[in-house]
N, C-alpha and C positions, 0 to 999 in steps of 0.2 A: 504494500500500500504506500502511496506517495504521501509526503508530508501534507500536501494540499487536501487530499482526501481525508486524512486523519483529522485535520482541523475542522473540516466540514461536518464530520460525524460528531466531533466534540461539541461544535456549535449547536447541532440538532439536539444532542443530549441536554445541553444547558437550557435550550428553549423549552424542552419537555419538562425539565425539573422546575423551571419557572412557572409553567402552566399548572403543574401539580401544587406548587407552593401557593399560587394565587387561589386555587380551588380550596385548599386547606384554610387559608386566611379568610376566605369568604364564609366557609362553614363556621369558623370560630366567631367571626363578627355576627353571624346570624344567631348563634347560641347566646352570645352576650346580649344582643338586642332582645331576644326572647326573655332572658332572665331579668333584664331591666323592666320589661313590660309586666312580668309576673310580680316583681317587687312593687311597682307602682300600683298595680291592681290590688295587691294585698293592703298597701297603705290606704288606698281609697276605701276599700271594704271595711277596714278597721275604723276609719274616721266616720263612716256612715252607720256603723253598727249602733243600734239603740243601746242606751245605758242599761246595766243590769238592774232589774227591779229590786226594791228593798225586800219584798217577800213574794213567795210563789206558793201555789198549791199544786201538789202532784195529783193527777187524776188517774183513775183506773183505765183499763183497756176497754174499748167499746164505746159507742155513742151513748151519751147520757150517763156514763158511769159516775158513781159518787166520788167525792174527793177522798184521797187516801191519806195524805200527809201534808202539813204546812211546813215550809222551809224558809230560811233566810235566803234572799236572792244570792245566787252564786254558789250555793251549797253543792258539793260534789255528789252528795247522796240523793239529790232530787230526781235524777233520771231525765228522760227526754220529754215526757208528757206533763209539762208544767204550764200554768197560767199565772200571770202577774196578779198580785193582790195589793190593795191599799191597806193601810194600818187598820182602818175600820173593818174591812173585810176579813183580815186576819183574826181580829178579836171575835167577830161574828162566827167564823168557822170554828175557832177553838171553843166558843160557848156551845156550839152545836155538837161538839164531841169529835171533831176532826183531830186526829193525833198530831202533836208537834214532833218534828224530827228530833231524835235523841242525840244527834251529833251537833247540829247548829243551834238548837234551842230557841226557836222563834218566839216561844211563849215568854221567855225571859227578856228577849229583846223588846217586846211590846208591853211588858209589864203585866202579863196575864198570869195570875197565880191561882187559877180556878181549879 
């Protein structure tokens, strides 16, 4: 092979390597942009999330099921089926016999010692 032919092959290899590197760089830029969008969406979602209610009632399974337990808002024991309550509604629920959570003690929080 002549020196001229070897230089041409080397030049083609370098052009190929450049295209591969550009493709990889484009992939990395796309991944970074996607991560930036995810983070922005997460921040927006957190900013729009309603505040945790002061108290919640946990309801049973099924339409019209009676309340199961009253919790302080944000109690980890509350489960997924909860509805926010006002202080007056908490007192009313406790007076009707709805059990207070034994972990977060909403009855102590609202001053119900019945």
